[in-house]
N, C-alpha and C positions, 0 to 999 in steps of 0.2 A: 632471414638466413644470411650469414656473412658470405663474402666473396669466396673465401677459402673453403667454407662448408659446401657452397654451391659446386665448386670444382670437384670436391671429393664425391659429392652426390652424382654428378655427371659421369665421373670416372667409373663409379660402381655400376652405373647403368650401361655404360659402353662395354665394360669387360665381358658380361654374358653375351652381348651381341657379337663381339669380336670372336668369342669362342665358338658360337653357333656358326658364324661365317666360315671359320676355319674347318669345322667339322663338315659343313656342307661341301666345301671345296674338296676335302679328302674323299668323301663318299661319291661325289659326282665324278671324280676321276676314276674311282674303282668300278662303278656300275654305270652302264649306258642305259638310256631311257627305253630303248627298243630291244633290250636283251635281258636274260635272267639277272636277278640282282639280290637284294637283301634288305633287311630291316634292322634298325639300330635303336637302342634306348639307353640313355645314360641318366642316372639319378644321383643326386648329392644331398646329403642331410635329409633324406626322406622325401625329396621332391624331384620330379622329373625335370631335367634341364635340357634334354634333347631326345626327340622321338620322331623318327621319320622312316619312310620306305623309299626304296630306289629300284627302278627297273620293273620287270614283268614277272608276275606270279605264274602266268601261263602264256606261252608263246603263241598258241593257236587262237585263244580268245582275246589276247592282248590285255588281259586284266592286270592292272598295276598293283604293285606291292604297297601295303600300308602297315603301320605298326600293329594292326589287328590281324594281318595275314597269318594263317597257320602254316608252319613249316614242320617237317620231321626234324626233331632236335637231336637225333642220333643218341649217343651215349649219355647225354644229360638225363635220358630216361632212367639210367641206372640209379640215379639219386632218388627217384620216385619209388622204385622197387625196394631200395634200401630202407627208405622211410616206412614202407609197408611192413617189412620185416621188423623194424624197430617198434612200430605201432603194436604189432602182435606180441612182441616181447614185453612191451609196457603193460599189455593186458594179461600177461602171464600165460599166454597160449603157446609160447615157444621160448627158447633160451639161445643166446648166441653161442653157447658151448655145446649145443645139441650136435650130436654126430650126424653126418649125412645118412648113416644107416637107418636112423629113425624114420626117415622119409623115403629113402630109396635103398632097400636092402639087396636088390637084385643085381649086384655087380659080379662080373666074371671072377675077379679077384676080390674075395670077401673081406680082405684086410683094408682095402681102399676106403669104403664108406665109414669105417670105424676111425680112420685117421683124420679125415677131413671134417671140419666143423663149420657151422654157419659163419662164424667170425672170419674164417679163412676165405670163404667165398665172397664175403662182403669187401674184403681188402685185397683181392686179387693175389692171394698167397696160398691158394688151395693146392697147386701143383697138378690139378686135373689136366690131362692131355686133351688137345682138340683133335678128335678122331673123325671129324666130318670130312667126307671125301667130296668136297664142294666142286672141284674141277671135273672129277669123274662122273658125278651125278648132279650136274648143275640144274637139270630140269626139275628134279625133286626139290632142290633147295630154293627154287623160284617161288614155291608155294608152301614149303614146310614151316610150321609154326614152332612155338617153343618146345613142345614135346618131341617133334621130329628132329630138332637141332640138339636136344639133350640126350636122346636115346643112345647114340653111338658111344658115349662115354662109358656105358655099362660094360663094354668089351675091353676096357683098358686092362693091360697086364701089369702096369705099374704106374706110379706117379712120376712126374717130371722132377720133383724134389720134395723134401719133407714139408708138409704144410706149416706155414708160418715162418719159414726160413728165408724165403726169397719172394720177389715180386715178378709176376708175369701177367700182363693184362689178359683177362679172361671173359670173353663174351658168353661162353656156354655156362659159366657159373651163374650168370644172371638169368639165363633161361631156366636153370634149375631153381633158383630162388623164387622166380615168378610162379613156378609150379608148386613150390612149398607154400606160398601164400594161398593158393587155391586149396591145397590139402588141409591147411589149418583153419582157414576162414569159412570153407564150405561154399564159396562163391568164385566166379571167374575173377582172376587177379585184377583184370582191368576194372571191373566193377568195384572191387575193394578199394583200389587206389582212387578212383573217381569219388567214391562216397566218403572216404576217410582222409584223403589228402587234398584233392583238387577242389571239392565242394567247400570245405571249410576255408580254403585259401581264396575263395572267390573266383576260381578259374572256371568261368561259365561256358567257354567255347572250346577249351582244350579237350582233346580226345586221345584214346589209346587204341591203336588198331588191333584187330583180332583177325588177321589174315590180310586181305587187300586194304589199302589205305582208303580213307573216305572218298566217295565218288566225286564229290564237289566241295567247294568252299575251302580248298587248300591249294597251296602252291605245288607245282611239279618241279622235279629236279632235272638238271641238264648237264651234260659234258660237251665241251666244244672240241670237235675233231680236226680243227684247222680250217674247216669250210662251213660247217653247220653245227647247230646245237642239237644233240641227240638226247632224248629223254632217258633218264637213268634213275629209276626208282622202282616201284613195285612192277614186276613183270620183266624187268631187265637186270635187276641186281639180285644175285643169289643171296639168301639168308635175310632179305629185307623183311619178310613177314614174321621173323622171329622177334616178337615184341619185347620180351624181357630185357633184351640188351639194347633196344633202340626203337621202341614202338610209340613213343609219346609224340603227339603233334600239338604244338603250342605257338603262341605269338610272343613278341618281345614284351608287349603290354602285360600278358598273363604271366610270363616268367618273372616280371617285376612283382606281381602280386604274390607269386610263389615265394620269392625271396623275402618279401615283407612278412609273410605268414611264418616262414622259418624263424626270422629274427624276433617275432612277437610271440613265439611258442604257441601258435594257434592250434596245431594238431598234435604236437608233442611237447612235453614240458622242458624246462631249461636243461635239466640233467641229460636227457637223451639228445637234445640238439647239440649241447656242448660235446658229448661223446662222439657224435657223428662228425664233428668238425675239429676234432683233436686227433693228432697222429696216433694211430692205434699201435701200441707196443706189443710185439710178439717176443716172448722170452727166448726163443731159439733163433732169433734173427741172425743171419750170417751173410746177408747181401752186401755187395761191395759199396753200396751207398745207403744212407739212412732212408727209412721209409718216409714217404710224403702223403700217405693215405690215412684218412679217417674211415668213416663208414657211410658212404663211399666217396666222400669229397676229397679233392686233392688240396693239400696245403703247400704252396710253392712260393718261391721268391722270383720277382720279376721287376726289373728296373728299380731295384732298391726298395721294393714294396712287398710285403707279405700278403699273399692272395689266398682266397678260398674260392674254389670253383670247379668247373668241369668243361671239357670240350666235347664236341660231337662231330661224327663223320659217318655218313651212310649214303651210298649211291652218289648223287650229285649234291647232296645237302652237306652244309658245314655250319658249325655253331661254336660260339665262344661265350661262356657264362662266367663272370668274374665279380667277386665282392672284395673290396679293399677296406678292411676293417679300420685301419688307422686313419684313413681319409674319409671314411663314411661315403664311399663311392661305389655304385653298382653300374656295371657295363655288360650289355649283352648284344650280340649280333647273330642273326640267323640268315643264311644264304641258301639259294637254290641252284648254285653253281660253284664249283671249287674255287676258293680264294686262299691266299696265304694269310690266315687270320692271326698268326703270330706277329707278322710284320704290321698288319693293320692295328693290332693292339698297341704295338710300340708307337705308332703314329698318333693314336688316340691319347695315350698316356702323355705324350709330349705336348699335345695341344692342351690337355687338362692340367699340365704342369705337375704330374704325379711323380 
């Protein structure tokens, strides 16, 4: 080997080490060893280049966080529900143009379920109002599952806007979609997703709650009140048990398996995956900004990069799931205490030179 070739080789070896050192420094500054923290995984060109846990999964037991620690992933769960609907569509058991009336005819205003279609619910363009009285009936919503969170919408007198014309983020739409999976598949929607999405993807430890979160083997979420960390998950956070909008528990390692399964068309073919990750065009769109939503992935621009992904926030849990197609980079972070993950992502992208 020539001297110049040797220098090039040494430089190529030092670069990944320097990147890892910078990432370590970033996350060590973000998470303290004796406090709630998070797990991070970064992959490039199909290979994991960084995967570590920081801080505590449980303050009481002092269990540390690892890349295999299960977190509630919040709204990233909606992508699993969406794929469940698309899987049933692929099987010819439902259609994205199905009216809501086909599954839920018992609305006070009978015109509403005829106007709203599954495609509207998947893209947060249904116009369904959120009629849950969470503050007035917080005790009920501490244990209410998908059905309990969905039922108030039956009393709607009108829609907030014409379906397909605008975007308003809707948790209840995904409670309804989860219930539709049950009606069509004949099994609990959690079982359907685990059998048809998670198992084919190789997600062996990920779970979907059906009421309380798993008793053990998962992280707990915390809010800091200025003096102490207070637990903020099941039992403290209203609507937490409503699983359709945020009931998946997974690790950064298993979410990387999920992303690989999506890209390799493991549980759905190329056509459906492309449709899910292409901005869905509504002919009557009148929103002030162009839509950024597929079924139900967000297509956004960040630091001059086009991204595909989803964020998550529930109780004290926070999550950021990002795929950068042009750079072949995957980045996911799961936290059990609130952090500004937008700023964290900016720092990560700067280190990765994206």
